[in-house]
MIDO-44863 format. One line per 2 residues: their letters; for each residue x, y, z of C-alpha. Coordinates in steps of 0.1 Angstrom, whole numbers. Example, Ala and Ser with C-alpha at 12.3 -4.5 7.8 and 13.67 -1.06 7.14 Angstrom:
BEGIN
AS) 123 -45 78 | 137 -11 71
This chain:
BEGIN
MF) 1291 587 1513 | 1317 565 1528
NI) 1318 548 1562 | 1349 547 1583
FG) 1363 518 1564 | 1362 536 1530
KK) 1333 516 1517 | 1301 530 1503
KQ) 1271 528 1525 | 1247 502 1513
GE) 1216 525 1512 | 1233 550 1490
NQ) 1245 523 1466 | 1209 511 1461
AT) 1196 546 1457 | 1222 554 1431
RK) 1214 522 1412 | 1176 531 1413
QE) 1184 565 1398 | 1206 550 1371
ET) 1181 523 1360 | 1147 534 1346
PN) 1120 509 1356 | 1110 486 1327
WK) 1074 498 1326 | 1085 535 1323
KK) 1109 525 1295 | 1081 508 1276
IN) 1059 539 1279 | 1087 561 1267
DL) 1094 537 1238 | 1057 536 1228
KE) 1055 574 1229 | 1086 577 1207
SE) 1073 552 1182 | 1040 570 1180
RI) 1058 603 1174 | 1079 587 1147
ES) 1049 572 1130 | 1031 605 1132
EL) 1060 624 1116 | 1063 597 1089
AN) 1025 600 1082 | 1028 638 1079
KN) 1058 635 1055 | 1039 610 1034
AE) 1008 632 1033 | 1030 662 1022
KE) 1045 641 994 | 1011 629 983
KI) 998 665 983 | 1028 677 962
ET) 1024 648 937 | 986 655 934
TK) 993 692 928 | 1020 683 902
RE) 996 660 884 | 968 686 884
NE) 992 713 870 | 1004 689 843
AF) 968 681 834 | 959 718 833
VK) 989 726 811 | 980 698 787
RQ) 944 710 785 | 956 745 778
QD) 980 733 751 | 953 711 735
EY) 929 741 735 | 955 763 719
NA) 964 738 692 | 927 733 684
KK) 922 771 680 | 954 773 660
LE) 941 746 636 | 908 764 633
LG) 926 797 626 | 946 780 598
KK) 914 766 582 | 897 800 584
FQ) 926 822 571 | 949 812 543
CH) 971 831 519 | 951 834 487
VC) 983 832 465 | 1001 802 479
GI) 976 787 503 | 997 788 535
PA) 974 787 565 | 976 813 593
QK) 997 801 623 | 995 829 648
PT) 965 849 663 | 967 886 668
IR) 979 896 703 | 973 932 714
KE) 980 950 746 | 948 961 762
IS) 942 983 793 | 927 960 820
GY) 925 986 847 | 942 1015 864
ES) 967 1016 893 | 952 1028 926
VG) 981 1018 948 | 1012 999 942
YG) 1043 1001 919 | 1030 1026 894
AP) 1018 1061 899 | 981 1063 908
GS) 960 1064 877 | 986 1045 855
PI) 971 1020 832 | 976 983 837
FC) 981 964 805 | 975 928 796
DE) 978 908 764 | 946 899 747
TY) 945 872 720 | 922 876 691
WD) 916 843 673 | 895 860 646
LP) 925 879 631 | 957 863 620
SD) 990 881 628 | 1011 864 601
LE) 988 872 572 | 981 907 559
RC) 954 921 536 | 963 932 501
TI) 956 969 496 | 940 962 462
CH) 920 930 464 | 918 929 503
EW) 925 892 504 | 947 876 531
TC) 983 873 519 | 1015 860 535
EE) 1046 881 537 | 1064 863 509
DL) 1036 871 484 | 1031 907 495
YK) 1053 936 484 | 1045 972 495
GI) 1010 962 504 | 1002 946 470
CQ) 999 908 466 | 1016 889 437
SC) 983 883 419 | 973 919 419
AE) 1009 929 408 | 1007 906 378
KL) 974 923 367 | 989 958 368
């Protein structure tokens, strides 16, 4: 508000100035709260990153363990089963589809079988038995179910 001379009244000028300026102690409190909030957010982000890294390391360790286990079983399979003609070790286990259960609700019709792959490490899939001598033989040494050794004896 202006007085009759066009000047602002002194009381209003001080009130306006007080509204514009935040007291120093209030500003310190606001700054402290803001810095606490920022530190809290930073701590949460760091915790999330650490959790992700830990999960990633655990997954990598699990995959490595699984791979090592698979390689050990594969090596054992090769020692146990070999082609009796050329001596090539078995490289692959037999994998069969097995019924693990039946649908009750879900995508398939009720009563539909649910299949899963079962790995049999006691049977090689890349060697077959000769129909005459019943020895394990690779595909290269087998013709119409008869191995090369038995064919030479015929």
